[in-house]
C-alpha positions in Angstrom: -27.3 15.1 -46.8 -26.3 15.9 -43.1 -26.5 11.6 -42.3 -25.6 8.6 -44.4 -27.9 6.5 -46.4 -28.1 2.9 -45.9 -26.3 2.2 -49.0 -23.1 4.1 -48.6 -22.9 2.1 -45.6 -23.6 -0.9 -47.9 -20.3 0.8 -50.0 -18.0 2.0 -46.9 -17.9 -1.6 -45.8 -17.3 -3.4 -49.1 -14.5 -0.5 -49.7 -13.1 -1.9 -46.7 -13.9 -5.6 -47.3 -11.6 -5.3 -50.7 -9.2 -3.1 -49.3 -7.9 -5.6 -46.6 -9.8 -9.1 -47.2 -11.8 -11.0 -46.4 -8.8 -13.5 -44.4 -7.3 -10.2 -42.8 -10.5 -8.6 -41.7 -10.9 -10.9 -38.4 -7.2 -10.5 -38.0 -7.6 -6.7 -38.1 -10.7 -6.9 -35.2 -9.7 -9.3 -33.0 -6.6 -6.9 -32.9 -8.8 -4.3 -32.5 -10.0 -6.4 -29.1 -7.3 -7.3 -27.9 -7.2 -3.3 -27.4 -10.0 -2.2 -25.8 -10.0 -5.0 -23.3 -6.3 -4.4 -22.0 -6.9 0.0 -22.2 -10.4 -1.3 -19.8 -7.6 -3.5 -17.6 -5.7 -0.3 -17.4 -8.1 2.4 -16.7 -8.9 -0.7 -13.8 -6.2 -0.9 -12.1 -5.8 2.6 -11.8 -9.4 3.0 -10.5 -8.0 0.8 -8.1 -4.4 2.2 -7.2 -7.1 5.1 -7.0 -9.6 4.0 -4.4 -6.9 2.8 -2.3 -6.9 4.4 1.0 -3.7 5.7 2.6 -1.7 3.9 5.3 -3.2 4.9 8.6 -0.5 7.5 10.8 -1.9 7.0 13.7 -1.8 10.7 15.8 1.4 12.2 17.1 0.0 12.1 20.7 0.0 8.2 20.9 2.9 7.3 19.2 5.0 8.9 22.3 2.7 7.2 25.2 3.3 3.9 22.7 7.3 4.5 23.4 7.3 5.5 27.6 7.9 2.0 29.5 3.6 0.7 31.0 2.4 3.1 34.2 5.5 6.2 33.2 2.4 8.0 32.4 0.9 7.6 36.3 4.4 8.3 37.8 5.8 11.9 38.9 9.0 12.7 36.8 11.7 13.3 39.0 13.6 16.2 39.0 18.0 15.7 39.9 
């Protein structure tokens, strides 16, 4: 009693064909397939955006040494 038999599914299919007609059913299924493809493409784009690593930020010490002229760290500072 809890599951549908083959006869139930045949009746449901016949009702769907009567309601939508044989010409409309392929168009409806095509639109349904396009919707599924668009959904999958959107999910794929979202997954690719999440897996893209963030830009690497250099450590604070590296930025300070890059700003100083070459050899400046080796020379002692003069106080005026």
